[in-house]
VEXFIVEX-199699 format. One record per residue (C-alpha): residue in one letter; chain; x, y, z. Coordinates in pm, whole numbers, plus 32768, in hexadecimal, padded with zeros to 4 digits. Layout:
! residues N
+------+------+------+------+------+
! code ! unit !   c1 !   c2 !   c3 !
+------+------+------+------+------+
!    a !    A !    X !    Y !    Z !
...
+------+------+------+------+------+
***
This chain:
! residues 79
+------+------+------+------+------+
! code ! unit !   c1 !   c2 !   c3 !
+------+------+------+------+------+
!    m !    A ! 594D ! 7A61 ! ACAC !
!    k !    A ! 58BB ! 7912 ! AC49 !
!    r !    A ! 593A ! 786D ! AD87 !
!    g !    A ! 58AA ! 798A ! AE58 !
!    k !    A ! 5751 ! 7956 ! ADC3 !
!    i !    A ! 5760 ! 77E2 ! AE0D !
!    i !    A ! 57CB ! 7820 ! AF75 !
!    f !    A ! 56B2 ! 791D ! AF9F !
!    l !    A ! 55B8 ! 7820 ! AF14 !
!    l !    A ! 563A ! 771B ! B007 !
!    f !    A ! 5604 ! 7815 ! B121 !
!    l !    A ! 549F ! 7855 ! B0AE !
!    i !    A ! 545D ! 76DF ! B09F !
!    a !    A ! 54E8 ! 76B4 ! B1FF !
!    f !    A ! 5419 ! 77D7 ! B281 !
!    t !    A ! 52DC ! 7750 ! B1E0 !
!    m !    A ! 5317 ! 75F4 ! B26B !
!    s !    A ! 534E ! 767C ! B3CA !
!    l !    A ! 5214 ! 7752 ! B3B8 !
!    l !    A ! 5149 ! 7627 ! B347 !
!    s !    A ! 51CE ! 7554 ! B463 !
!    v !    A ! 517D ! 765F ! B566 !
!    f !    A ! 501C ! 7692 ! B4E3 !
!    s !    A ! 4FDC ! 751C ! B4CD !
!    t !    A ! 5037 ! 74ED ! B63E !
!    e !    A ! 4F8F ! 762C ! B6B6 !
!    d !    A ! 4E6E ! 7576 ! B75F !
!    v !    A ! 4F50 ! 7480 ! B811 !
!    v !    A ! 503C ! 7573 ! B8BD !
!    v !    A ! 4FBF ! 76B2 ! B960 !
!    s !    A ! 50D6 ! 77B3 ! B95F !
!    s !    A ! 510F ! 7927 ! B94F !
!    t !    A ! 5153 ! 79EC ! B813 !
!    f !    A ! 52C3 ! 7A0F ! B86E !
!    q !    A ! 52E7 ! 7895 ! B891 !
!    k !    A ! 523F ! 7861 ! B740 !
!    l !    A ! 532B ! 795B ! B69B !
!    m !    A ! 5458 ! 78B5 ! B73B !
!    e !    A ! 53DE ! 7760 ! B6CA !
!    v !    A ! 53B2 ! 77DD ! B566 !
!    g !    A ! 550C ! 787D ! B56D !
!    i !    A ! 55C0 ! 774D ! B5F5 !
!    l !    A ! 550A ! 765E ! B50C !
!    t !    A ! 5559 ! 7740 ! B3E5 !
!    i !    A ! 56CB ! 7740 ! B43A !
!    v !    A ! 56DA ! 75C7 ! B469 !
!    i !    A ! 561A ! 7579 ! B329 !
!    f !    A ! 56E3 ! 767E ! B266 !
!    v !    A ! 582F ! 75E9 ! B2D4 !
!    i !    A ! 57BC ! 748A ! B274 !
!    l !    A ! 5742 ! 7501 ! B11E !
!    l !    A ! 5885 ! 75C2 ! B0E6 !
!    i !    A ! 595A ! 7492 ! B135 !
!    l !    A ! 5889 ! 73BB ! B04A !
!    y !    A ! 58A2 ! 74C3 ! AF39 !
!    f !    A ! 5A1D ! 74D7 ! AF49 !
!    i !    A ! 5A42 ! 735A ! AF55 !
!    l !    A ! 5962 ! 732F ! AE24 !
!    r !    A ! 5A0B ! 744E ! AD6D !
!    k !    A ! 5B63 ! 73B6 ! ADA9 !
!    t !    A ! 5AEA ! 725C ! AD42 !
!    f !    A ! 5A4C ! 72D4 ! ABFD !
!    s !    A ! 5B7B ! 73A5 ! ABA0 !
!    q !    A ! 5C60 ! 727A ! ABD3 !
!    a !    A ! 5B75 ! 719B ! AB0E !
!    s !    A ! 5B6E ! 728D ! A9E9 !
!    r !    A ! 5CE9 ! 72AD ! A9F6 !
!    l !    A ! 5D0B ! 7132 ! A9F4 !
!    k !    A ! 5C16 ! 7118 ! A8D4 !
!    s !    A ! 5CD8 ! 7218 ! A807 !
!    n !    A ! 5E1D ! 715D ! A84C !
!    i !    A ! 5D81 ! 7017 ! A7D6 !
!    n !    A ! 5D04 ! 70C0 ! A698 !
!    k !    A ! 5E60 ! 714B ! A653 !
!    k !    A ! 5EFA ! 6FF1 ! A67A !
!    d !    A ! 5DF9 ! 6F61 ! A588 !
!    l !    A ! 5E4F ! 7068 ! A484 !
!    n !    A ! 5FC4 ! 7026 ! A4A1 !
!    q !    A ! 5FA5 ! 6EB0 ! A45F !
+------+------+------+------+------+
***
């Protein structure tokens, strides 16, 4: 459940970032509502995938670091 909440938060962050980018460039590009929705959707997917990859890389790195730290502490106690 905890991982699901984090993934949902990453999706909300991606959606918010894509909405902000579309509204910030609204004056530059004149497009229809369908094109704006497609742009928001595609940007959301791209940003979400990037955030998801970063999340899993950082999660794996921190879990290995904590495992290494616990192994070092066990070696210190045995000496």
